[in-house]
VOGU-3710 file (C-alpha; in Angstrom, 3 decimals, decimal comma):
1> mamreirvvp> 16,178/-21,561/18,738  18,635/-23,685/16,462  19,714/-23,957/12,963  18,165/-27,344/12,060  19,809/-30,095/9,713  18,191/-30,314/6,289  16,572/-33,686/5,049  17,658/-34,722/2,007  16,346/-37,390/-0,585  15,523/-40,208/-0,221
11> dpvlrtacde> 13,894/-38,992/3,215  10,081/-40,112/3,272  9,275/-36,806/5,038  9,981/-35,130/1,940  7,310/-37,070/-0,037  4,598/-36,919/2,495  1,992/-34,179/2,445  2,251/-31,971/5,677  -0,641/-31,500/8,214  -2,302/-28,158/8,836
21> ittvddrvrs> -1,636/-26,488/12,022  -4,563/-26,372/14,140  -3,303/-25,408/17,127  -0,333/-22,541/17,760  1,318/-23,990/20,939  5,253/-23,821/21,951  5,960/-26,656/19,310  5,074/-24,135/16,270  6,514/-21,312/17,984  9,891/-23,256/18,336
31> lvedlldtvd> 9,290/-24,743/14,658  8,960/-21,044/13,522  12,255/-19,966/15,324  13,771/-22,965/13,594  12,801/-22,421/10,334  13,805/-18,561/10,680  17,237/-19,541/11,999  17,754/-22,116/9,434  16,526/-20,085/6,259  19,057/-17,184/7,449
41> aegraglaan> 22,261/-18,628/6,192  24,019/-17,843/2,841  22,558/-19,393/-0,262  19,111/-20,111/1,109  16,013/-18,579/-0,295  13,242/-20,984/1,383  12,603/-23,497/3,597  9,472/-25,749/4,338  8,794/-27,526/7,637  9,321/-31,030/6,373
51> qigvslrafs> 12,858/-30,361/5,218  13,830/-30,161/8,880  11,650/-33,184/9,678  8,469/-31,725/10,821  5,347/-32,765/8,743  3,528/-29,420/9,479  2,361/-26,831/6,988  4,764/-23,813/7,534  7,520/-22,400/5,558  9,895/-19,438/5,854
61> wniddevgyv> 11,857/-17,547/3,301  14,965/-15,298/2,872  14,620/-13,188/-0,335  16,226/-9,721/-1,014  17,119/-9,201/2,656  13,590/-10,074/3,466  13,180/-13,108/6,060  9,550/-14,391/7,084  7,272/-17,312/7,637  3,869/-18,305/6,932
71> lnprlvavsd> 1,567/-21,099/8,615  -0,847/-23,023/6,632  -0,183/-21,536/3,436  -2,168/-21,703/0,591  -1,095/-20,835/-3,044  -4,196/-18,759/-3,990  -2,781/-16,836/-7,485  -0,091/-17,677/-10,132  0,339/-15,483/-13,315  -0,252/-17,140/-16,799
81> eqqdgdegcl> 3,149/-15,690/-17,729  6,261/-18,110/-17,293  9,430/-17,895/-16,214  12,380/-20,363/-16,744  15,503/-20,735/-14,960  17,747/-23,181/-13,018  16,476/-24,196/-9,678  17,865/-26,002/-6,867  16,568/-27,335/-3,560  18,547/-27,933/0,005
91> svpelfyptt> 17,160/-31,437/-0,054  18,258/-32,245/-3,186  22,110/-30,723/-2,634  24,005/-29,518/-5,651  21,676/-30,431/-8,586  20,299/-27,313/-10,441  17,892/-27,952/-13,351  15,944/-25,696/-15,417  12,319/-25,326/-14,087  9,451/-23,621/-15,458
101> rawyarvegv> 7,335/-21,751/-12,780  4,895/-18,855/-12,894  6,271/-15,256/-13,056  3,940/-14,142/-10,146  2,495/-16,097/-7,098  0,427/-14,933/-3,996  0,130/-17,223/-0,808  -2,127/-16,820/1,895  -1,868/-18,042/5,298  -1,636/-16,997/9,084
111> dldgnevvve> 0,939/-15,961/11,521  1,667/-17,124/15,276  -1,323/-14,749/16,299  -3,584/-16,032/13,934  -3,245/-12,859/11,681  -3,535/-13,302/8,075  -0,408/-13,360/6,230  -0,206/-12,333/2,241  3,071/-13,154/0,454  3,506/-12,238/-3,010
121> gtdlmarclq> 6,074/-11,580/-5,656  7,578/-11,793/-9,025  10,643/-13,685/-10,124  12,566/-15,207/-7,095  10,018/-14,904/-4,854  7,388/-16,321/-7,025  9,903/-19,257/-7,608  10,195/-19,757/-3,801  6,587/-19,645/-2,880  5,698/-22,345/-5,614
131> hecdhldgkl> 8,750/-24,452/-4,443  8,005/-23,983/-0,648  4,009/-24,944/-1,266  5,129/-27,874/-3,304  7,223/-29,092/-0,357  4,128/-28,889/1,852  2,444/-31,204/-0,532  5,137/-33,651/-0,748  6,427/-32,654/-4,116  9,984/-31,822/-5,130
141> yldrlergtr> 11,249/-29,314/-8,081  12,332/-32,631/-9,795  8,768/-33,690/-10,344  8,168/-30,523/-12,609  10,959/-31,024/-14,755  10,623/-31,945/-18,411  10,714/-35,617/-19,052  14,064/-35,773/-20,660  15,677/-33,441/-18,051  13,813/-35,270/-15,187
151> kkamrelrer> 15,269/-38,707/-16,272  18,994/-37,313/-16,340  18,341/-35,259/-12,889  17,102/-38,810/-11,363  20,158/-40,606/-12,983  22,651/-38,084/-11,440  20,714/-38,339/-7,792  20,990/-42,156/-7,624  24,640/-41,727/-8,367  25,324/-39,382/-5,524
161> l> 23,208/-41,377/-3,133
//
């Protein structure tokens, strides 16, 4: 379909929890095509529907040459083992901050045909799964930063707006 414009903070759609998809219709099929087209660009690892202005529970990913999507994802498992690393977000352009995430994550949802989808991984895939599920709950990675780092990030964000 189309590469869609990315919504950036302070757009309120980014802070609103997304609705479950109850019916797969042409609108949802178009949304999935747009998510896949939009995530399939250099430097993009994941994209939640609300980042393109659609408040439905769906996201796409583009990790290690694997591109996919999931509808109504639920984060069902994470490891106790943690990873630290800089994280960024298309909706918070050019700001990267150290963010702690679980080393492993597992998401369950469905595809356009109603078939169960299980997506799991470690390292970058785990980070992506957690990051995109947060988006669908109206949260940004900035919310997970340690207090001092978050304060610095919010100051830098205000200066850019």
